[in-house]
C-alpha positions as CSV (number, residue, x, y, z in Angstrom):
1,M,91.0,207.6,86.6
2,P,91.8,208.7,90.2
3,Q,88.1,209.2,91.0
4,L,87.4,205.5,90.6
5,D,90.6,204.3,92.3
6,P,89.7,201.5,94.8
7,E,92.2,202.9,97.4
8,N,91.0,206.5,97.7
9,G,88.9,207.4,94.7
10,A,86.6,210.3,95.5
11,L,83.6,208.7,93.8
12,L,84.2,205.2,95.1
13,S,85.7,205.2,98.6
14,P,82.6,206.7,100.3
15,L,80.6,203.7,99.0
16,L,83.0,201.1,100.2
17,I,81.2,200.7,103.5
18,P,78.6,198.2,104.8
19,R,75.3,199.6,103.6
20,P,72.4,197.2,104.2
21,S,68.9,198.6,103.7
22,G,67.5,200.5,106.6
23,T,70.9,201.0,108.3
24,E,73.1,204.0,108.9
25,G,75.5,202.8,106.3
26,A,72.7,202.9,103.7
27,K,71.8,206.4,104.8
28,K,75.4,207.5,104.4
29,A,75.6,206.0,100.9
30,L,72.4,207.7,99.9
31,K,73.5,211.0,101.3
32,F,76.8,210.8,99.4
33,L,74.9,210.0,96.1
34,T,72.4,212.9,96.5
35,D,75.1,215.3,97.7
36,F,77.1,214.5,94.5
37,F,74.2,215.6,92.2
38,E,73.1,218.6,94.3
39,K,76.7,220.0,94.5
40,E,78.3,218.8,91.2
41,L,75.4,218.4,88.8
42,P,72.6,220.7,89.8
43,E,70.9,220.5,86.4
44,W,69.8,216.9,87.1
45,E,66.4,216.4,88.6
46,L,66.5,214.2,91.7
47,I,63.6,212.0,92.6
48,L,63.5,210.0,95.9
49,D,61.2,207.0,95.8
50,N,60.7,206.6,99.5
51,F,58.6,203.7,100.8
52,T,58.2,201.3,103.7
53,D,57.8,197.5,103.1
54,T,56.1,195.8,106.0
55,N,56.6,192.3,104.5
56,T,60.3,191.8,105.2
57,P,61.8,189.1,107.4
58,H,62.8,191.9,109.8
59,G,59.5,193.7,109.9
60,P,58.9,197.1,108.4
61,I,61.9,198.6,106.7
62,N,62.2,201.9,105.0
63,F,63.7,201.9,101.5
64,V,64.8,204.8,99.2
65,N,65.4,204.5,95.5
66,L,67.3,207.5,94.1
67,I,66.6,208.5,90.5
68,A,68.7,211.2,88.8
69,R,67.2,212.4,85.5
70,R,68.2,214.9,82.8
71,D,65.9,215.7,80.0
72,P,66.1,218.3,77.2
73,P,65.1,221.7,78.4
74,G,61.4,222.4,77.9
75,A,60.7,218.7,77.2
76,Q,57.0,217.8,77.6
77,K,55.9,215.0,80.0
78,G,55.3,211.8,78.1
79,E,57.4,212.9,75.1
80,V,60.9,211.9,76.2
81,G,62.4,208.5,75.6
82,R,65.1,207.7,78.2
83,L,68.2,205.5,78.5
84,V,68.1,204.1,82.0
85,V,71.4,203.0,83.6
86,A,70.9,201.3,87.0
87,A,72.6,199.6,89.9
88,H,71.8,198.8,93.5
89,Y,73.6,200.8,96.3
90,D,72.6,198.5,99.2
91,S,74.8,195.7,100.4
92,K,74.1,192.3,102.1
93,M,73.3,192.2,105.8
94,L,75.3,189.0,106.3
95,P,78.1,188.3,106.7
96,E,78.3,191.2,109.1
97,G,80.6,193.9,107.8
98,F,80.2,192.9,104.1
99,I,81.3,195.7,101.8
100,G,80.2,194.6,98.3
101,A,82.8,196.4,96.3
102,T,81.8,194.6,93.1
103,D,78.2,194.2,94.5
104,S,77.7,197.0,93.5
105,A,79.6,199.9,94.9
106,F,81.8,200.2,91.8
107,S,78.9,200.3,89.5
108,C,77.3,203.2,91.4
109,A,80.6,205.1,91.4
110,M,81.0,204.5,87.7
111,M,77.5,205.9,87.1
112,L,78.5,209.1,88.9
113,Y,81.6,209.4,86.8
114,V,79.7,208.9,83.5
115,A,77.1,211.4,84.6
116,K,79.8,214.0,85.2
117,V,81.3,213.5,81.8
118,L,77.9,213.5,80.1
119,D,76.6,216.6,81.9
120,A,79.1,219.0,80.3
121,A,78.4,217.5,76.9
122,L,74.7,217.8,77.3
123,T,74.9,221.4,78.5
124,A,77.0,222.3,75.4
125,K,74.6,220.5,73.1
126,W,71.4,222.0,74.6
127,A,72.9,225.5,74.7
128,E,72.5,225.5,70.9
129,E,68.9,226.4,70.1
130,H,68.9,224.8,66.6
131,G,66.9,221.6,66.7
132,L,66.3,221.6,70.4
133,E,62.6,221.2,70.0
134,E,63.1,217.9,68.2
135,D,65.4,216.5,70.9
136,T,63.5,213.8,72.8
137,R,66.4,211.8,74.3
138,G,66.8,211.8,78.1
139,I,68.8,209.9,80.6
140,E,67.9,208.4,83.9
141,L,70.3,206.9,86.5
142,I,68.6,204.7,89.1
143,F,70.3,203.7,92.3
144,F,68.2,200.9,93.8
145,D,67.7,200.2,97.4
146,G,66.9,196.7,98.7
147,E,68.2,194.5,95.9
148,E,69.8,192.1,98.4
149,A,67.8,189.5,100.4
150,M,67.4,190.2,104.1
151,V,67.7,186.5,104.9
152,T,67.1,184.1,102.0
153,W,66.4,185.1,98.4
154,T,62.7,184.7,97.6
155,A,60.1,186.5,95.6
156,T,59.2,188.7,98.6
157,D,62.7,188.8,100.2
158,S,64.7,190.5,97.4
159,L,64.4,193.3,94.8
160,F,62.4,195.5,97.2
161,G,63.3,198.8,95.5
162,A,63.0,197.5,91.9
163,R,59.6,195.8,92.5
164,H,58.2,199.0,94.0
165,L,59.5,201.4,91.4
166,A,58.4,199.3,88.5
167,E,54.9,199.1,89.9
168,V,54.8,202.9,90.6
169,W,56.0,203.8,87.1
170,E,53.6,201.4,85.5
171,E,50.8,203.3,87.2
172,T,52.2,206.8,86.6
173,I,50.1,207.7,83.6
174,H,50.9,210.3,80.9
175,H,47.6,211.6,79.6
176,P,46.9,212.3,75.9
177,P,48.3,213.7,73.7
178,A,51.5,212.3,75.2
179,S,53.1,209.7,72.9
180,R,54.3,207.6,75.8
181,P,51.3,206.5,77.9
182,S,53.2,205.9,81.2
183,E,56.5,206.6,83.0
184,L,57.4,202.9,82.4
185,S,56.9,203.3,78.6
186,S,59.4,206.2,78.6
187,I,62.2,203.7,79.1
188,D,63.8,202.9,75.7
189,L,66.5,200.7,77.2
190,F,67.1,199.5,80.8
191,L,70.8,198.9,81.3
192,L,71.5,197.1,84.6
193,L,75.1,197.0,86.0
194,D,76.0,194.4,88.7
195,L,79.1,192.6,90.0
196,L,81.5,194.7,87.9
197,G,85.1,195.8,88.6
198,A,86.8,192.5,89.2
199,A,89.6,191.2,86.9
200,G,88.7,189.1,83.8
201,P,84.9,189.6,83.5
202,R,83.1,187.6,80.9
203,I,79.8,189.3,80.0
204,P,77.3,187.1,78.0
205,S,74.5,188.5,75.9
206,Y,71.4,187.4,77.8
207,F,68.5,188.7,75.6
208,A,68.0,188.5,71.9
209,T,66.0,191.8,71.7
210,T,68.9,193.8,73.1
211,H,71.7,191.9,71.4
212,W,72.2,195.0,69.1
213,A,73.3,197.0,72.1
214,Y,75.5,194.3,73.4
215,K,77.3,194.2,70.0
216,H,77.8,197.9,70.1
217,L,79.4,197.6,73.6
218,A,81.7,194.9,72.1
219,R,82.7,197.3,69.3
220,L,83.5,200.1,71.8
221,E,85.6,197.6,73.9
222,A,87.5,196.6,70.7
223,I,88.3,200.2,69.9
224,I,89.5,200.9,73.4
225,R,91.6,197.7,73.4
226,A,93.2,198.7,70.2
227,S,94.2,202.2,71.5
228,A,96.6,203.5,74.0
229,L,93.7,204.0,76.4
230,S,93.6,200.4,77.5
231,Q,95.9,198.7,79.9
232,A,93.7,195.5,80.2
233,S,95.4,192.2,79.5
234,S,92.4,189.8,79.8
235,K,90.3,188.3,77.1
236,P,87.5,190.5,75.6
237,W,84.7,190.9,78.0
238,F,82.0,191.0,75.4
239,F,82.6,187.7,73.6
240,D,79.1,186.6,72.7
241,T,78.5,188.6,69.5
242,A,77.8,185.6,67.2
243,R,75.7,183.6,69.6
244,S,72.6,181.9,68.3
245,P,69.3,183.4,69.4
246,S,67.9,179.9,70.0
247,V,70.1,179.4,73.1
248,W,69.8,182.9,74.7
249,R,68.3,182.7,78.1
250,S,69.0,184.1,81.6
251,T,67.9,182.7,84.9
252,I,69.6,185.5,86.9
253,D,67.2,187.2,89.2
254,D,68.1,190.9,89.5
255,D,66.7,194.4,89.5
256,H,65.8,194.2,85.8
257,V,63.2,191.5,86.3
258,P,60.2,193.6,87.6
259,F,60.8,195.9,84.6
260,M,61.3,193.2,82.0
261,K,58.1,191.5,83.1
262,R,56.3,194.7,82.2
263,G,57.7,194.8,78.7
264,V,60.8,197.0,79.2
265,E,63.8,196.2,77.0
266,V,66.8,195.1,79.2
267,L,70.5,194.9,78.7
268,H,72.0,193.1,81.7
269,L,75.7,193.6,82.3
270,I,76.7,191.0,84.8
271,P,79.5,188.5,84.5
272,T,79.1,184.7,84.2
273,P,80.6,183.2,86.2
274,F,80.2,185.7,89.1
275,P,83.4,187.0,90.7
276,G,84.9,184.5,93.0
277,V,84.4,186.9,96.0
278,W,80.7,187.0,95.4
279,H,78.8,187.3,98.7
280,T,82.0,186.8,100.7
281,M,84.0,189.1,102.9
282,G,86.6,189.2,100.1
283,D,84.4,191.5,98.1
284,D,86.2,194.6,99.4
285,K,88.4,197.2,97.7
286,N,91.0,194.5,97.0
287,A,88.5,192.7,94.7
288,L,88.6,195.6,92.3
289,D,91.1,195.8,89.5
290,V,92.2,199.3,88.7
291,N,92.7,198.8,85.0
292,V,89.3,197.0,84.7
293,C,87.6,199.8,86.5
294,R,89.1,202.4,84.2
295,E,88.1,200.5,81.1
296,W,84.6,200.0,82.3
297,A,84.3,203.8,82.7
298,L,85.5,204.3,79.2
299,V,83.2,201.7,77.6
300,M,80.1,203.0,79.5
301,G,81.0,206.6,79.0
302,G,81.3,206.0,75.2
303,F,78.0,204.1,75.1
304,V,76.1,206.8,77.0
305,L,77.6,209.7,75.0
306,E,76.7,208.1,71.7
307,W,73.2,207.2,72.9
308,M,72.6,210.9,73.8
309,E,74.2,211.9,70.5
310,V,76.8,214.1,72.0
311,G,80.6,214.4,72.0
312,V,82.8,216.0,74.6
313,P,83.3,219.6,73.8
314,A,86.9,220.8,73.8
315,A,86.0,223.4,76.4
316,V,85.5,220.6,78.9
317,G,89.2,220.0,78.9
318,S,89.5,217.2,81.4
319,A,91.7,214.3,80.5
320,P,89.1,211.6,81.5
321,A,86.4,213.3,79.5
322,Q,88.7,213.6,76.5
323,A,89.6,209.9,76.9
324,V,85.9,208.9,76.8
325,S,85.5,211.1,73.7
326,K,88.3,209.4,71.9
327,A,86.9,206.0,72.8
328,N,83.5,207.1,71.4
329,G,84.4,206.3,67.8
330,V,81.9,203.9,66.3
331,K,78.8,205.1,64.6
332,R,75.9,204.4,66.9
333,E,73.5,201.7,65.6
334,L,70.2,202.1,67.2
335,K,67.0,200.3,66.3
């Protein structure tokens, strides 16, 4: 998939720059993300969650979360349940010049790719009037600012964007007769991507209540591995399908935590152990494996397409879109 190539991929290369919160690099990354939706996917609603946090180690810093949303046409507020796919677009301040290719430039680029594939399929689906009034599935892509600590990770020096957005959405009320009382309760599943793109990832299942979704990703990976679509040679990434619920736990502090504390169901896709380049200058384009990046796009594309109950129409015609469609072969098992 040339768009996700670490060398010169159109969706990835613009994000392979230092982009700490509040800097020109972060502004460039945000502009690239917003320009993509405005130019390529104009049907998506863009929301900028812009705020200033005065309680950072460096004084007041302006943060901007970007939310890209697509709901069924004519959907009523408080009646749509959404799949959220999220990653952070900021990078660490130190060491100076840190890129963060796995942390998390690739995840953001992959989200753009999946959005582009999904958009054409949703447009085709919603062009058919039959049954549209019953369609209450939407999708939300969140690009968080301020995940990284400014100095040292603490409860107040980390997760700036996620902490702010979770609080705002909890307080954003949908008045009766809405079936979902708040913006937060509109989230059916919060899927967080982090530290992806390096070779040989091992992704545990962290939470018992979303193990069903983890197992579904494992099935998609198996289908792709068994087809000509895969060029990966490592062990399966999703290896934890039979794990006992009694030992499930996660101590990883990440953008999902403020949402999970408020009752949102979370699927956290982050490898254990972390990539060896984590928080080092080695986390640049060379840390990304081309075949792994390609396979992640297929797995995530298949999962999102199935969640939204769409396939890729033949009229779309692009090879990547058709590849995702072929990978999307397991009957979706939702709760």
